[in-house]
N, C-alpha and C positions, 0 to 999 in steps of 0.2 A: 185158833185165831182169838185174840183178846177182844173183849167187849168193845174197847175203843176202836179197834180196827173193824170190827163188824159194824159198829154204828157209823163209822167214817165211810165205810164201802157203801152203805145204804143212804149217804148223803144227809144223815140225821144231825140236826144242829145240836152242838155240845158246848156247855160253858164249863170250863175246867176251873177247879179251885184247889189250892195246895194246902192241904191240912197241916203240914209241917211249917209253913210260913204264915198262914193266916188263922189266927185264934178263933175267929167266928165260924170258920169253915170246919175246923177241928171240933168245936162245941156241937155243931150240927150233927156231925157224924157220930160222935160219942152219944149224943141224946137219942139218936135213931138206931144205933148198932149196939144196944145193951152196954154202953160204957166203953166199948173197944174202938180201935182205929181202923175198922174194916173198910177197905176201899175195893171196888168202887161203892160208893153210896150215892144214890141219885135221887133227885126230886123231879118228878113229873107232874106238873100241876100241884094237886094237893097230896099226892101219893109219893111215899118215900120207899125206895127199893135198895136192900142192902145185898151186894154181891149178885145182882141179877143176871139172867141170860139176856141175849138180844131180843129173843121172843117176848120175855116179860116186860122189857122196856118198851117194845112196839105195841104190845096189849095195852100198857098204861097210857101210851101216847094216843091210842085209838080212842080210849075213854075220856082222857083228860084234855089233850090238846091235838085233835086231829088235824087242824090246820097247819101244824108244823111238820107232818109227814110229807115228804116230797112225792109228787106225782111220779108214778112209773111209766 
């Protein structure tokens, strides 16, 4: 299952950016992914994750933005 599907299934709020249509988004990804266009690249609070697992995203959310994790 893709990261997008896993996060959607967990009701995690996601803001999507298109690096092929948004130059600022492309610059952000390249700056944080060793100059490459690796997607997904996510920012969670002040943490940037390059091609993370759903578990890594949830761990970062628990540390940075726990209020955005839906109650289960």
